[in-house]
N, C-alpha and C positions, 0 to 999 in steps of 0.2 A: 782511294779511288772514288771520284765523284760519280754517284749514280746517274744514269741517263734518265732525262725527263721524257715522259710519255704523255703527249697531250690527248685528251679525250676527243673522240670524233665528233664532228657536227651532225647531229641527229636530224634527218629530214623526212618529212611525210609529204608524199605527193597527193594531190587531189585531181582527179580526172574522170572520165566517163568511158563507158564500154562502147568504143567506136570500132567498127570492123574495116575501115577503109585506110586510115592513115596513122592513127596514134600508136599502134603497136610498133611500127617501125621507128617511130620518134622515140619512144621509151627504150627501145632495144639500144639505140645509140646512146641515149643518156646513161643508161645503166652500165653499158660497156665502157663509158668514158667518165665515170664519176671521179672527180678530182681527189687527190690524196687527202685523207682526214675527213671525208664526207661519207656518211652511212645512210642509206635508205632504210628506215625502220618499219615503214608501213605505207600503204597506198590506199586511199579512199577512191573507190571505183563506183561512180554513180551510174544509174540506168542511162543508156544512150538517148540523146535527144539532139540530133544534128542541127536543127534550126532554131534552137534556143527556147523552145516551148516544150513543156512536158504534156503533149497531147496524147490521146489514145492512138494505137497503131492505125485504126481506120481514119482517125482524124489527120494523123501525119500524111497518110497516103493521099487522102482527099485534097488536102491543102497543097502538098507538093505537086500533085498532078494539075491542079487548077492553075498554079503559078508557073511551073516549069515545063509541063507537058508530059504526055505519056512516054515519049522516048526516054526522057530523063529517068522516069520512074523504072522503066524496063531495064535500062543499063545498071542503075545502082541497086535495084532489087535483085538482079541476077548476082551481082557482086556480094550482096548481103547474103543471099542463100548459100553461095560457095564458102563464104567465110564462116557461116554457122555450121555448115557440114564439116568443114575441115578443122575448125577451132584454132587454127594457126594464127588468126588475126585477133584473137581475144586478148584484150588488155590485161584483164584479171588473171588469165592463165599465164600470161608472161610473168607477172610479178610473182605468182606462186612458184613458177619453175626456178625463179631466183631466190626462192626461200624468203621472200618478203611478204609480210602479213598483209592480207587484203581485208579492208573494212568496207561495209556496205550499210549506210544508214537506212532505216525503214521509212524515214521522211526527210526532214530537212537537216542539212549539215549544221545548221545553227541551233538545233534543239539542245537544250542544257544537258540532257543525258548523253548525247553524242559528243558534245564538247568535253564532257568529263572523260569519255573514252579516249579522246585525242590527248588529253592532258596526261593520262596514265602512261602513255607511250613517251612522255617527256621529249617532245620535239623541240629542236633549237630554231627550226625554220620550216614554214609551210611553203610548198610550191605548187601552184595551179597550172595544169597544162590541159586545156579543154574542159575544165569542170564547168557544169551547166547550171549552177545555182548561184544566186547572189549571196555574197559573204557580208554578214553583219559584223558590227564592231567587236563583239566578243570573240568571234573566230579570227578576225584580222589581228587582234592583239594577243591571241593565245600563245604564240611562240615568241621567245625573247628576241630573236633576230628578225622577226617580222614575217610577212606573207608576200611572196612573189606571185606574179601572174605572167603567163606568156600570151601575147596578142599578136595575130598575124597581120600587122599593118605597121606603117612607120608613124606611130603616134606623134602628134595628136591627130593626124589624118586618119580617117576611117575607123573612128570609134564605133563600138557597137557590133551588130551582127554581121556575119558573112563578109569580112573585110576583103578576101580575095576577089569575091564576085564584084564588089564595088570598085575595086582598083581597075579591073577590066571594063566595068561599065562607064567609068569616067575616063577611059582612055590613058591611064597611067602608063608611062614607059618603064617604070620600075616598081617594085614592091619591096616588102621587108617585114621584119618582125621586131618586136619590142618586148623586153622583159622589165617589169616595173613593180615597185612596191604598191600593194593594194591599199587603197583607201576607200571611203564609202561612196565615192562617185563611180562613174561608169568609164573604166579605162582612163582614169585621170591621175593616177598616182605618179610620183617621181620616177624617172627612167634610170635603169641601171646599165642595160645593154641594148644596143640596137645593131641590127645587120640589114644591109640592102642587097638586093639582087636584081639583075635586068629581067624583065618579062620576056622570056625567049620564045614563047608561043602564046598566041591569044586563045589559050585553052585553060578553062578553070581547073580541070584535073591536073594539068602540068603545074600551074601556079600553086595549087594546093599542096602538091608533092614537094615542090621547091621550098615552100614556106615551111612545111613541117621539118624538112631537113635543116633549113636554116634556123628554125626554131629550136630544135634539139641541140644544135651547136651553141646557140645563144644561151640556153639553160645551163649548159656545162660551163660556159663562161661565167655566168652569173653566180653559180655555186662556188667557183673558185674565188671570185671577188669577195662574196660574203665570208667565206671561210678565212681569207687572208685579212679582211678588214682594211680600213683606210681607203676605201673607194670614194669616187666622186659621183654624184648624181646629176642627171641632166633634167632640165625643166620639161614639163609636160602641160603646155598651156592649152586648155581646151578651147579657148577663145580663138586660137589660131588654126584650129582643125575643124573637123565635122563629125557629126554622128549620123549613122545609118541604121535604120531598122530592117525589118524583113522585107525583101523585094515584092513588088506587085507584078502583075502580068504585064503592065506597061513597061516596068524596068527590064523585064526579061526580053520584051520585043526590042527595046533599044539596045541591050546588050548584044543580042544576035544581029541586029541591024548594023552595028558598027563593026561586023566581021569577027566577033568572038564566038567561040563555041564552048560547049560544056566538056567535051572529051574528044 
């Protein structure tokens, strides 16, 4: 009798941040729908920095209030407080409840000692969902099957920060998500999965929720493709897209003046 062949699972390490608003739901979907033969062996959970810069708490509050206004701060500050008290929105806690090891670097994810810690977990693939540090070449090349990143835009359109805000700011009728292989550019790597959805309300909160839902589904699809192999990549020509930085107060006025709202 011929013995049955058992393939080794594809070992995945997720890289993300401690976000109290949307990421816990996204990861709950991803972990509930991991494709057969895919195993999450660890998660790197960085300190939360929702606008792409690691400022002090006072610095974040001041800058956010200057750009988005006190009502924005009050709304999300209250949601943050509720999340902190309940702990149900903690990304790290979600992974621990699933018996997935949580790693938290003391500094940069690119530090040699932290890269060694990742290598000891023997990942086949790295997957970034909301990670808020720039990845250097040593990290990008660490896993034999590469490093994926989820970006909440239809690349190459809206590379950079806060893509859902910019989709509304520019009057887009649809938004989407892209999963791509990371290179050393900013959201410039070849595309593996894209999903589109209509902007059903001119509300940033609604678009963010829709993007995180679509993004979780796209990550599951991407994991299945990498596991199976033989996938085709799509071009991601930065010359045909645009890059956005952090909004200014002028951008926020234009965003609101066009009939958009935050929540």
